[in-house]
N, C-alpha and C positions, 0 to 999 in steps of 0.2 A: 504494500500500500504506500502510495506517495505521501510524504509528510511535508509540511510547511514548517521549517525549523528556524527559530529566532536565535541568533548568535549573540551571546553575552560574553564580553571580555573587556579588559581595561582599554581605555582610550587615552586619556591624559595621564602623564606621569605625575606621581604624587610629590616627589621631591627631586627637583632638578633645576638647573639654571635655565634662563630663557633661551639660551643658545641651544641647549640639548633638548629642551621640551618639544620643539617642532620635529626634531628627528625621531624622538621616542614616540610621539603621537603618530607620525607617518609609519613607523615600524609596526605599531599596534593596528593601524588600519590595514596594512599589508597582511598581517597575520590573520585578521578577520576575513579578508578577501580570499586568502589561501584556503581557509576553512570552508568558505562558501563554495569555492570551486570544487573542493573535495566532495561536499554535499551534493552539488549539481552532478558531478561525475557518478555518484551513487544513485542518481535518478530522482532526487528530491529537490525541493525549492528551499532557498535560504534567504532570510532577511538579514542584511548587514547594517545595523544601526550606525556603524562607524562611517558609512558613506556620507552622512550629513557633514562630515569634516569638509568635504568639497563644497557643500553649500555655504558653510561658514567662511571659508577662506577665499571664495570667489569674489572678484572685484565688485560685483553688483550687490553684495551683502553689506548694507550700510549701517545696520544696527546689530547689537549683541542680543541674540535671541535667547541666550542662556537656558533657562528651564524649558522653554518652548521645545527645544530639541528632545529633551527627555519625554515630554508629553507626546510629541510626535511619534517617538519610538514606541511608547506604550500603546498607542492606537493599534500598531501592528501586533504587539504582544497580546493585547486584549481581544482583538477582532479577527486576526488573520492566522496566527500561529497555532499549529496543532502539537508542536514539540519545541523543545528548548535545549540549546547546547550551551553549557557553562564551561568556557575554556579556562578561565583563570579568575581569581578574586580581584575585585576592586569595589569601591563604594557603589558605583552604579550597577555593576554586574550582580553584586550581592542583593541590592534592592530588586532587581529584575528577577533573580532567582526566587526570592520570597514571593513575588507577584505570580510567577509561573506556577509555583507550588499551590498557591491559593486558587489559581485558575484550574488546577488539576491537569496541567500539561505533562506530557511524557518528558522526563528530564534525562539528558545525556551529559556525561562528564568528560567524554573524549570522543574523537571521530571514529575510533575503532568500534564503538558500540552501535553505530548507525549502520543498518543493513542496506545492501543494494536491493533495488527493485527491478 
């Protein structure tokens, strides 16, 4: 059965200087994209909340949407996802994990648990 899997993992670094923060954020985005491609290769759909990174850094983004991004991601968690992949702890990923549990979603803790269809 094809699943719609929400990917939860760190985005922003907790403690780093401004110079390294952008690189770490990009590395975290890349890891989430890599996980999504693995999920797609297994025949499922993945939602990558980290992709809002590109909305945020785009030249046309003139305001800091802050919490809006989290609310935006939660609409996919609440109304789209049938499963949840928790790749690594972070403040946001931990909140999303709690929400996924309350929603009764199937929880995965690594990519190897996800079956091919």
